[in-house]
C-alpha angles and dihedrals in degrees: 000000000000135000130212114239123210093262091054099256120132118233121202114241097190136054118296114255118256116262117260111256119253109240114210115223112212097170112145119257112249109264117251101243089202098051098091090046092053088051095053090052106080126183117254090248089057094048089056094049092048091048092050090047092051092044092053094234095112114167089000093080113096112219122193120188114202118219092237133037090015089250111181122206120188122187107205127171104235140160100217135032111282120187135171135166136198107257089210092062092232094111146005134226124206136175125208112251121217111242118241119265112232136178134199117265090242095047112128117232115195118207097166116137092249092058100042119045134162137182085262088060106062093156090054090050090049093049090049093050092049095047094046097061142359111289089232095061097048111121125228093245087057098045098045112116096007095112122059121230117270091221129043086238122035113205113163117228101172122005130223116275141038117350147148109283110250086202103048100013089229120141125237100043113150113230109210098202149357123299112214122192111244135154115242112273094029112145115261116207134205109255092217143342117297146109126287109244100173137024114167147071119327109217095202102066100286095109113199106007140190125194124195121194112211098184136258091054098307117131136168125201130200116204141187092031124170090209143346130220101197137078133223109271095025119135113230133188129222108282098018117142105250100165150338123260121246144146105262121142122012098356136131097201145344112311141114120256106206124192135186118202128193114194091340096309121105120238132183108288090210086072091063103034 
């Protein structure tokens, strides 16, 4: 109920009505039918960057943007032809293709063991090393690893060089090879391919001894053997069993005395193993 005031305004005589509640409209906005189409349409530059990323070239791809036509050129080192084009027709993407390698029909391709060597062909590596230069001028860095171990396990018992003699106890004895610990009867292997030039008794303390000539002045010797299974003149390959270790000659116990000789002079075997 309202009343009229003197100035003509109406004044409410009852309580004010409650405000109308605000209704939140959570209706989903209509989906843009062209949104997915716009997402599928990528700019030429974006195509180039995605192509470079997928190809693994990253920043190594050289991108040139022409002033007109937005033609993109990417130079990518590849091993097979790679071509791509812009579906929209506004640009093109190309990759450099490596040219075919050809040879004349009369060209000579040498596949001999001295020309092709790998880590799996140690004898080829040794043969190439010996034929490339005089064996006496081969450096330790070049010779390291060219000979195989004469035993399956190499445990040094006495190194190459001057030492105290285990026989006499005197100082200053020159030890001509490497002594490797081995029980008597342990298989002894050829350190590389070659020809057996000696099999017999060594009168200067080596006991039963085998010598293998590997060519170009390189020889290996195997000493204090209990027995040998090769004959003089026999061809052997790297890893072949040539003898059994022992303690014959000037020896204080079972072991293998292994020597490497270059032009008749002994050198440290560890420089070749």
